[in-house]
PDB file of N, CA, C and O in Angstrom:
ATOM      1  N   MET A   1       0.615  -1.038   0.167  1.00  0.00           N
ATOM      2  CA  MET A   1      -0.037   0.065  -0.031  1.00  0.00           C
ATOM      3  C   MET A   1       0.969   1.137  -0.042  1.00  0.00           C
ATOM      4  O   MET A   1       0.748   2.038  -0.852  1.00  0.00           O
ATOM      5  N   SER A   2       2.121   1.245   0.747  1.00  0.00           N
ATOM      6  CA  SER A   2       2.759   2.407   0.903  1.00  0.00           C
ATOM      7  C   SER A   2       3.330   2.522  -0.825  1.00  0.00           C
ATOM      8  O   SER A   2       3.142   3.594  -1.400  1.00  0.00           O
ATOM      9  N   LEU A   3       3.897   1.572  -1.448  1.00  0.00           N
ATOM     10  CA  LEU A   3       4.350   1.821  -2.639  1.00  0.00           C
ATOM     11  C   LEU A   3       2.957   2.456  -3.632  1.00  0.00           C
ATOM     12  O   LEU A   3       3.145   3.358  -4.449  1.00  0.00           O
ATOM     13  N   MET A   4       1.936   1.993  -3.465  1.00  0.00           N
ATOM     14  CA  MET A   4       0.659   2.535  -4.246  1.00  0.00           C
ATOM     15  C   MET A   4       0.594   4.151  -3.715  1.00  0.00           C
ATOM     16  O   MET A   4       0.305   5.041  -4.514  1.00  0.00           O
ATOM     17  N   TYR A   5       0.811   4.362  -2.672  1.00  0.00           N
ATOM     18  CA  TYR A   5       0.586   5.864  -2.165  1.00  0.00           C
ATOM     19  C   TYR A   5       1.793   6.534  -2.670  1.00  0.00           C
ATOM     20  O   TYR A   5       1.583   7.646  -3.154  1.00  0.00           O
ATOM     21  N   ALA A   6       3.101   6.086  -2.671  1.00  0.00           N
ATOM     22  CA  ALA A   6       4.066   6.784  -3.161  1.00  0.00           C
ATOM     23  C   ALA A   6       4.080   7.128  -4.584  1.00  0.00           C
ATOM     24  O   ALA A   6       4.582   8.160  -5.029  1.00  0.00           O
ATOM     25  N   ALA A   7       3.460   6.145  -5.335  1.00  0.00           N
ATOM     26  CA  ALA A   7       3.223   6.247  -6.855  1.00  0.00           C
ATOM     27  C   ALA A   7       2.316   7.332  -7.022  1.00  0.00           C
ATOM     28  O   ALA A   7       2.567   8.298  -7.743  1.00  0.00           O
ATOM     29  N   THR A   8       1.300   7.195  -6.390  1.00  0.00           N
ATOM     30  CA  THR A   8       0.025   8.365  -6.599  1.00  0.00           C
ATOM     31  C   THR A   8       0.529   9.521  -6.374  1.00  0.00           C
ATOM     32  O   THR A   8       0.151  10.432  -7.110  1.00  0.00           O
ATOM     33  N   ASN A   9       1.485   9.813  -5.338  1.00  0.00           N
ATOM     34  CA  ASN A   9       2.025  10.895  -4.935  1.00  0.00           C
ATOM     35  C   ASN A   9       2.812  11.488  -6.124  1.00  0.00           C
ATOM     36  O   ASN A   9       2.972  12.708  -6.161  1.00  0.00           O
ATOM     37  N   LEU A  10       3.288  10.736  -7.054  1.00  0.00           N
ATOM     38  CA  LEU A  10       4.271  11.112  -8.117  1.00  0.00           C
ATOM     39  C   LEU A  10       3.328  11.186  -9.336  1.00  0.00           C
ATOM     40  O   LEU A  10       3.915  11.279 -10.415  1.00  0.00           O
ATOM     41  N   GLY A  11       1.908  11.160  -9.376  1.00  0.00           N
ATOM     42  CA  GLY A  11       1.157  11.175 -10.341  1.00  0.00           C
ATOM     43  C   GLY A  11       1.029   9.926 -11.398  1.00  0.00           C
ATOM     44  O   GLY A  11       0.750  10.065 -12.589  1.00  0.00           O
ATOM     45  N   LEU A  12       1.290   8.648 -10.720  1.00  0.00           N
ATOM     46  CA  LEU A  12       1.034   7.426 -11.429  1.00  0.00           C
ATOM     47  C   LEU A  12      -0.261   6.907 -11.021  1.00  0.00           C
ATOM     48  O   LEU A  12      -0.823   7.332 -10.012  1.00  0.00           O
ATOM     49  N   GLU A  13      -0.766   5.987 -11.779  1.00  0.00           N
ATOM     50  CA  GLU A  13      -2.009   5.063 -11.367  1.00  0.00           C
ATOM     51  C   GLU A  13      -1.399   3.859 -11.236  1.00  0.00           C
ATOM     52  O   GLU A  13      -0.412   3.513 -11.886  1.00  0.00           O
ATOM     53  N   THR A  14      -2.138   2.998 -10.149  1.00  0.00           N
ATOM     54  CA  THR A  14      -1.769   1.665  -9.837  1.00  0.00           C
ATOM     55  C   THR A  14      -2.831   0.826  -9.657  1.00  0.00           C
ATOM     56  O   THR A  14      -3.914   1.246  -9.252  1.00  0.00           O
ATOM     57  N   HIS A  15      -2.623  -0.338  -9.923  1.00  0.00           N
ATOM     58  CA  HIS A  15      -3.524  -1.515  -9.762  1.00  0.00           C
ATOM     59  C   HIS A  15      -2.924  -2.742  -9.428  1.00  0.00           C
ATOM     60  O   HIS A  15      -2.089  -3.271 -10.161  1.00  0.00           O
ATOM     61  N   PRO A  16      -3.385  -3.329  -8.130  1.00  0.00           N
ATOM     62  CA  PRO A  16      -2.857  -4.656  -7.660  1.00  0.00           C
ATOM     63  C   PRO A  16      -3.759  -5.754  -8.416  1.00  0.00           C
ATOM     64  O   PRO A  16      -4.902  -5.654  -8.862  1.00  0.00           O
ATOM     65  N   MET A  17      -2.891  -6.798  -8.408  1.00  0.00           N
ATOM     66  CA  MET A  17      -3.362  -7.820  -9.217  1.00  0.00           C
ATOM     67  C   MET A  17      -3.321  -9.155  -8.516  1.00  0.00           C
ATOM     68  O   MET A  17      -2.226  -9.363  -7.993  1.00  0.00           O
ATOM     69  N   ASN A  18      -4.164 -10.070  -8.368  1.00  0.00           N
ATOM     70  CA  ASN A  18      -4.188 -11.559  -7.869  1.00  0.00           C
ATOM     71  C   ASN A  18      -4.603 -12.326  -8.836  1.00  0.00           C
ATOM     72  O   ASN A  18      -5.053 -11.915  -9.906  1.00  0.00           O
ATOM     73  N   GLY A  19      -4.459 -13.607  -8.471  1.00  0.00           N
ATOM     74  CA  GLY A  19      -5.163 -14.757  -9.313  1.00  0.00           C
ATOM     75  C   GLY A  19      -4.363 -14.936 -10.646  1.00  0.00           C
ATOM     76  O   GLY A  19      -4.894 -15.265 -11.706  1.00  0.00           O
ATOM     77  N   PHE A  20      -3.006 -14.679 -10.476  1.00  0.00           N
ATOM     78  CA  PHE A  20      -2.180 -14.802 -11.716  1.00  0.00           C
ATOM     79  C   PHE A  20      -1.497 -16.254 -11.666  1.00  0.00           C
ATOM     80  O   PHE A  20      -1.681 -17.054 -10.748  1.00  0.00           O
ATOM     81  N   ASP A  21      -0.754 -16.457 -12.685  1.00  0.00           N
ATOM     82  CA  ASP A  21       0.156 -17.917 -12.608  1.00  0.00           C
ATOM     83  C   ASP A  21       1.426 -17.644 -11.843  1.00  0.00           C
ATOM     84  O   ASP A  21       2.356 -17.095 -12.433  1.00  0.00           O
ATOM     85  N   HIS A  22       1.531 -17.963 -10.658  1.00  0.00           N
ATOM     86  CA  HIS A  22       2.654 -17.742 -10.066  1.00  0.00           C
ATOM     87  C   HIS A  22       3.862 -18.329 -10.571  1.00  0.00           C
ATOM     88  O   HIS A  22       4.888 -17.668 -10.413  1.00  0.00           O
ATOM     89  N   GLU A  23       3.949 -19.508 -11.183  1.00  0.00           N
ATOM     90  CA  GLU A  23       5.062 -20.210 -11.750  1.00  0.00           C
ATOM     91  C   GLU A  23       5.473 -19.499 -13.035  1.00  0.00           C
ATOM     92  O   GLU A  23       6.657 -19.456 -13.371  1.00  0.00           O
ATOM     93  N   ALA A  24       4.470 -18.926 -13.774  1.00  0.00           N
ATOM     94  CA  ALA A  24       4.859 -18.260 -14.961  1.00  0.00           C
ATOM     95  C   ALA A  24       5.555 -16.909 -14.677  1.00  0.00           C
ATOM     96  O   ALA A  24       6.482 -16.554 -15.405  1.00  0.00           O
ATOM     97  N   VAL A  25       5.172 -16.204 -13.723  1.00  0.00           N
ATOM     98  CA  VAL A  25       5.879 -15.160 -13.100  1.00  0.00           C
ATOM     99  C   VAL A  25       7.041 -15.394 -12.802  1.00  0.00           C
ATOM    100  O   VAL A  25       7.954 -14.748 -13.315  1.00  0.00           O
ATOM    101  N   ARG A  26       7.279 -16.453 -11.832  1.00  0.00           N
ATOM    102  CA  ARG A  26       8.396 -16.632 -11.353  1.00  0.00           C
ATOM    103  C   ARG A  26       9.560 -17.167 -12.444  1.00  0.00           C
ATOM    104  O   ARG A  26      10.765 -16.985 -12.271  1.00  0.00           O
ATOM    105  N   LYS A  27       9.018 -17.810 -13.517  1.00  0.00           N
ATOM    106  CA  LYS A  27       9.976 -18.298 -14.463  1.00  0.00           C
ATOM    107  C   LYS A  27      10.340 -16.895 -15.424  1.00  0.00           C
ATOM    108  O   LYS A  27      11.498 -16.661 -15.771  1.00  0.00           O
ATOM    109  N   GLY A  28       9.310 -16.102 -15.755  1.00  0.00           N
ATOM    110  CA  GLY A  28       9.399 -15.044 -16.386  1.00  0.00           C
ATOM    111  C   GLY A  28      10.457 -13.970 -15.882  1.00  0.00           C
ATOM    112  O   GLY A  28      11.271 -13.450 -16.643  1.00  0.00           O
ATOM    113  N   PHE A  29      10.376 -13.720 -14.672  1.00  0.00           N
ATOM    114  CA  PHE A  29      11.286 -12.742 -13.903  1.00  0.00           C
ATOM    115  C   PHE A  29      12.316 -13.403 -13.267  1.00  0.00           C
ATOM    116  O   PHE A  29      12.934 -12.749 -12.427  1.00  0.00           O
ATOM    117  N   LYS A  30      12.747 -14.888 -13.529  1.00  0.00           N
ATOM    118  CA  LYS A  30      13.682 -15.525 -12.869  1.00  0.00           C
ATOM    119  C   LYS A  30      13.707 -15.229 -11.155  1.00  0.00           C
ATOM    120  O   LYS A  30      14.709 -15.047 -10.463  1.00  0.00           O
ATOM    121  N   ILE A  31      12.633 -15.240 -10.827  1.00  0.00           N
ATOM    122  CA  ILE A  31      12.470 -15.337  -9.329  1.00  0.00           C
ATOM    123  C   ILE A  31      12.803 -16.580  -8.406  1.00  0.00           C
ATOM    124  O   ILE A  31      11.976 -17.491  -8.435  1.00  0.00           O
ATOM    125  N   PRO A  32      13.809 -16.717  -7.667  1.00  0.00           N
ATOM    126  CA  PRO A  32      14.232 -17.887  -6.937  1.00  0.00           C
ATOM    127  C   PRO A  32      12.934 -18.498  -6.089  1.00  0.00           C
ATOM    128  O   PRO A  32      12.093 -17.772  -5.558  1.00  0.00           O
ATOM    129  N   ASP A  33      12.913 -19.820  -6.054  1.00  0.00           N
ATOM    130  CA  ASP A  33      11.829 -20.401  -5.263  1.00  0.00           C
ATOM    131  C   ASP A  33      11.540 -20.022  -3.679  1.00  0.00           C
ATOM    132  O   ASP A  33      10.471 -20.128  -3.078  1.00  0.00           O
ATOM    133  N   ASN A  34      12.903 -19.515  -3.146  1.00  0.00           N
ATOM    134  CA  ASN A  34      12.617 -18.941  -1.863  1.00  0.00           C
ATOM    135  C   ASN A  34      11.940 -17.644  -1.475  1.00  0.00           C
ATOM    136  O   ASN A  34      12.003 -17.118  -0.363  1.00  0.00           O
ATOM    137  N   TYR A  35      11.158 -17.109  -2.731  1.00  0.00           N
ATOM    138  CA  TYR A  35      10.502 -15.978  -2.379  1.00  0.00           C
ATOM    139  C   TYR A  35       9.169 -16.170  -3.042  1.00  0.00           C
ATOM    140  O   TYR A  35       8.885 -16.748  -4.091  1.00  0.00           O
ATOM    141  N   TRP A  36       8.299 -15.438  -2.021  1.00  0.00           N
ATOM    142  CA  TRP A  36       6.923 -15.478  -2.398  1.00  0.00           C
ATOM    143  C   TRP A  36       6.367 -14.410  -2.815  1.00  0.00           C
ATOM    144  O   TRP A  36       6.665 -13.340  -2.286  1.00  0.00           O
ATOM    145  N   ILE A  37       5.418 -14.473  -3.878  1.00  0.00           N
ATOM    146  CA  ILE A  37       4.826 -13.367  -4.573  1.00  0.00           C
ATOM    147  C   ILE A  37       3.406 -13.297  -4.179  1.00  0.00           C
ATOM    148  O   ILE A  37       2.582 -14.167  -4.462  1.00  0.00           O
ATOM    149  N   PRO A  38       3.166 -12.251  -3.531  1.00  0.00           N
ATOM    150  CA  PRO A  38       1.868 -12.007  -3.063  1.00  0.00           C
ATOM    151  C   PRO A  38       0.933 -11.327  -3.919  1.00  0.00           C
ATOM    152  O   PRO A  38      -0.262 -11.603  -3.820  1.00  0.00           O
ATOM    153  N   LEU A  39       1.393 -10.345  -4.871  1.00  0.00           N
ATOM    154  CA  LEU A  39       0.549  -9.910  -5.768  1.00  0.00           C
ATOM    155  C   LEU A  39       1.481  -9.326  -6.816  1.00  0.00           C
ATOM    156  O   LEU A  39       2.692  -9.423  -6.613  1.00  0.00           O
ATOM    157  N   LEU A  40       1.006  -8.689  -7.991  1.00  0.00           N
ATOM    158  CA  LEU A  40       1.593  -8.002  -8.991  1.00  0.00           C
ATOM    159  C   LEU A  40       0.840  -6.543  -8.996  1.00  0.00           C
ATOM    160  O   LEU A  40      -0.373  -6.415  -8.827  1.00  0.00           O
ATOM    161  N   LEU A  41       1.682  -5.557  -9.200  1.00  0.00           N
ATOM    162  CA  LEU A  41       1.174  -4.142  -9.157  1.00  0.00           C
ATOM    163  C   LEU A  41       1.554  -3.599 -10.598  1.00  0.00           C
ATOM    164  O   LEU A  41       2.708  -3.462 -11.001  1.00  0.00           O
ATOM    165  N   ALA A  42       0.463  -3.329 -11.271  1.00  0.00           N
ATOM    166  CA  ALA A  42       0.756  -2.404 -12.425  1.00  0.00           C
ATOM    167  C   ALA A  42       0.643  -1.041 -12.158  1.00  0.00           C
ATOM    168  O   ALA A  42      -0.244  -0.575 -11.442  1.00  0.00           O
ATOM    169  N   MET A  43       1.599  -0.317 -12.764  1.00  0.00           N
ATOM    170  CA  MET A  43       1.825   1.076 -12.342  1.00  0.00           C
ATOM    171  C   MET A  43       2.138   1.761 -13.481  1.00  0.00           C
ATOM    172  O   MET A  43       2.820   1.152 -14.305  1.00  0.00           O
ATOM    173  N   GLY A  44       1.718   3.176 -13.791  1.00  0.00           N
ATOM    174  CA  GLY A  44       2.072   3.762 -14.995  1.00  0.00           C
ATOM    175  C   GLY A  44       1.086   4.998 -15.108  1.00  0.00           C
ATOM    176  O   GLY A  44       0.203   5.106 -14.257  1.00  0.00           O
ATOM    177  N   HIS A  45       1.188   5.840 -16.020  1.00  0.00           N
ATOM    178  CA  HIS A  45       0.201   6.823 -16.404  1.00  0.00           C
ATOM    179  C   HIS A  45      -0.961   6.482 -17.219  1.00  0.00           C
ATOM    180  O   HIS A  45      -0.990   5.686 -18.157  1.00  0.00           O
ATOM    181  N   MET A  46      -1.770   7.077 -16.818  1.00  0.00           N
ATOM    182  CA  MET A  46      -3.265   6.597 -17.480  1.00  0.00           C
ATOM    183  C   MET A  46      -3.359   7.131 -18.950  1.00  0.00           C
ATOM    184  O   MET A  46      -2.859   8.240 -19.138  1.00  0.00           O
ATOM    185  N   LYS A  47      -3.851   6.583 -19.865  1.00  0.00           N
ATOM    186  CA  LYS A  47      -3.956   6.964 -21.335  1.00  0.00           C
ATOM    187  C   LYS A  47      -4.837   8.203 -21.302  1.00  0.00           C
ATOM    188  O   LYS A  47      -5.870   8.135 -20.636  1.00  0.00           O
ATOM    189  N   PRO A  48      -4.548   9.306 -21.935  1.00  0.00           N
ATOM    190  CA  PRO A  48      -5.249  10.497 -21.798  1.00  0.00           C
ATOM    191  C   PRO A  48      -6.678  10.253 -22.493  1.00  0.00           C
ATOM    192  O   PRO A  48      -6.832   9.606 -23.530  1.00  0.00           O
ATOM    193  N   GLY A  49      -7.589  10.808 -21.833  1.00  0.00           N
ATOM    194  CA  GLY A  49      -8.916  10.519 -22.671  1.00  0.00           C
ATOM    195  C   GLY A  49      -9.597   9.279 -22.116  1.00  0.00           C
ATOM    196  O   GLY A  49     -10.780   9.120 -22.417  1.00  0.00           O
ATOM    197  N   LEU A  50      -9.014   8.404 -21.364  1.00  0.00           N
ATOM    198  CA  LEU A  50      -9.548   7.291 -20.974  1.00  0.00           C
ATOM    199  C   LEU A  50     -10.640   7.452 -19.804  1.00  0.00           C
ATOM    200  O   LEU A  50     -10.356   8.177 -18.851  1.00  0.00           O
ATOM    201  N   GLU A  51     -11.745   6.866 -19.845  1.00  0.00           N
ATOM    202  CA  GLU A  51     -12.753   6.804 -19.026  1.00  0.00           C
ATOM    203  C   GLU A  51     -12.915   5.508 -18.239  1.00  0.00           C
ATOM    204  O   GLU A  51     -13.046   4.414 -18.790  1.00  0.00           O
ATOM    205  N   LEU A  52     -12.898   5.697 -16.896  1.00  0.00           N
ATOM    206  CA  LEU A  52     -12.907   4.506 -16.038  1.00  0.00           C
ATOM    207  C   LEU A  52     -14.385   4.049 -15.845  1.00  0.00           C
ATOM    208  O   LEU A  52     -15.313   4.858 -15.811  1.00  0.00           O
ATOM    209  N   GLN A  53     -14.546   2.679 -15.718  1.00  0.00           N
ATOM    210  CA  GLN A  53     -15.891   2.407 -15.476  1.00  0.00           C
ATOM    211  C   GLN A  53     -16.094   2.751 -13.952  1.00  0.00           C
ATOM    212  O   GLN A  53     -15.057   2.861 -13.298  1.00  0.00           O
ATOM    213  N   SER A  54     -17.211   2.921 -13.347  1.00  0.00           N
ATOM    214  CA  SER A  54     -17.261   3.082 -11.793  1.00  0.00           C
ATOM    215  C   SER A  54     -17.048   1.742 -11.176  1.00  0.00           C
ATOM    216  O   SER A  54     -17.120   0.673 -11.781  1.00  0.00           O
ATOM    217  N   ALA A  55     -16.768   1.912  -9.864  1.00  0.00           N
ATOM    218  CA  ALA A  55     -16.491   0.833  -8.964  1.00  0.00           C
ATOM    219  C   ALA A  55     -17.537  -0.123  -8.862  1.00  0.00           C
ATOM    220  O   ALA A  55     -18.712   0.211  -9.008  1.00  0.00           O
ATOM    221  N   LYS A  56     -17.179  -1.318  -8.617  1.00  0.00           N
ATOM    222  CA  LYS A  56     -18.372  -2.391  -8.481  1.00  0.00           C
ATOM    223  C   LYS A  56     -19.186  -2.187  -7.274  1.00  0.00           C
ATOM    224  O   LYS A  56     -18.601  -1.767  -6.275  1.00  0.00           O
ATOM    225  N   TRP A  57     -20.573  -2.444  -7.210  1.00  0.00           N
ATOM    226  CA  TRP A  57     -21.303  -2.014  -6.219  1.00  0.00           C
ATOM    227  C   TRP A  57     -21.146  -3.143  -5.297  1.00  0.00           C
ATOM    228  O   TRP A  57     -20.728  -4.215  -5.734  1.00  0.00           O
ATOM    229  N   ARG A  58     -21.456  -2.989  -4.010  1.00  0.00           N
ATOM    230  CA  ARG A  58     -21.157  -3.921  -2.914  1.00  0.00           C
ATOM    231  C   ARG A  58     -22.436  -4.113  -2.074  1.00  0.00           C
ATOM    232  O   ARG A  58     -23.081  -3.126  -1.719  1.00  0.00           O
ATOM    233  N   LYS A  59     -22.716  -5.041  -1.832  1.00  0.00           N
ATOM    234  CA  LYS A  59     -24.038  -5.353  -0.854  1.00  0.00           C
ATOM    235  C   LYS A  59     -23.787  -4.673   0.514  1.00  0.00           C
ATOM    236  O   LYS A  59     -22.689  -4.601   1.067  1.00  0.00           O
ATOM    237  N   THR A  60     -25.004  -4.167   1.000  1.00  0.00           N
ATOM    238  CA  THR A  60     -25.272  -3.658   2.486  1.00  0.00           C
ATOM    239  C   THR A  60     -24.910  -4.668   3.266  1.00  0.00           C
ATOM    240  O   THR A  60     -24.804  -5.822   2.850  1.00  0.00           O
ATOM    241  N   TYR A  61     -24.669  -4.270   4.589  1.00  0.00           N
ATOM    242  CA  TYR A  61     -24.291  -5.327   5.611  1.00  0.00           C
ATOM    243  C   TYR A  61     -25.757  -6.024   5.796  1.00  0.00           C
ATOM    244  O   TYR A  61     -25.796  -7.239   5.993  1.00  0.00           O
ATOM    245  N   ASN A  62     -26.967  -5.260   5.734  1.00  0.00           N
ATOM    246  CA  ASN A  62     -28.120  -6.108   6.053  1.00  0.00           C
ATOM    247  C   ASN A  62     -28.484  -6.977   4.979  1.00  0.00           C
ATOM    248  O   ASN A  62     -29.332  -7.848   5.174  1.00  0.00           O
ATOM    249  N   GLU A  63     -27.851  -6.815   3.696  1.00  0.00           N
ATOM    250  CA  GLU A  63     -27.974  -7.769   2.454  1.00  0.00           C
ATOM    251  C   GLU A  63     -26.928  -8.976   2.806  1.00  0.00           C
ATOM    252  O   GLU A  63     -27.078 -10.029   2.186  1.00  0.00           O
ATOM    253  N   ILE A  64     -25.995  -8.889   3.657  1.00  0.00           N
ATOM    254  CA  ILE A  64     -25.254 -10.106   3.634  1.00  0.00           C
ATOM    255  C   ILE A  64     -25.526 -10.900   5.046  1.00  0.00           C
ATOM    256  O   ILE A  64     -25.543 -12.130   5.080  1.00  0.00           O
ATOM    257  N   VAL A  65     -25.713 -10.175   6.076  1.00  0.00           N
ATOM    258  CA  VAL A  65     -25.672 -10.830   7.317  1.00  0.00           C
ATOM    259  C   VAL A  65     -27.110 -11.327   7.710  1.00  0.00           C
ATOM    260  O   VAL A  65     -28.042 -10.525   7.663  1.00  0.00           O
ATOM    261  N   VAL A  66     -27.269 -12.345   8.011  1.00  0.00           N
ATOM    262  CA  VAL A  66     -28.482 -13.008   8.451  1.00  0.00           C
ATOM    263  C   VAL A  66     -28.470 -13.327   9.978  1.00  0.00           C
ATOM    264  O   VAL A  66     -27.550 -13.975  10.477  1.00  0.00           O
ATOM    265  N   SER A  67     -29.570 -12.830  10.736  1.00  0.00           N
ATOM    266  CA  SER A  67     -29.628 -13.042  12.083  1.00  0.00           C
ATOM    267  C   SER A  67     -30.683 -13.950  12.334  1.00  0.00           C
ATOM    268  O   SER A  67     -31.714 -13.855  11.668  1.00  0.00           O
ATOM    269  N   PHE A  68     -30.539 -14.987  13.374  1.00  0.00           N
ATOM    270  CA  PHE A  68     -31.257 -15.980  13.709  1.00  0.00           C
ATOM    271  C   PHE A  68     -31.911 -15.713  15.057  1.00  0.00           C
ATOM    272  O   PHE A  68     -32.652 -16.557  15.562  1.00  0.00           O
TER     273      PHE A  68
END
């Protein structure tokens, strides 16, 4: 998160990614087996004129929690 804040402070956009092929990343970047890869972080300048979609909606507490 600190890296994301620092990048934003420099005018960069970031996006964390999970659900990737760990072994392919390890092989592609020659990462030794004794390192754990928790996530990938895309970082860069946003394409001028690009419009982002709105954030996904989330259910409310009452829609999720069921009391008995």
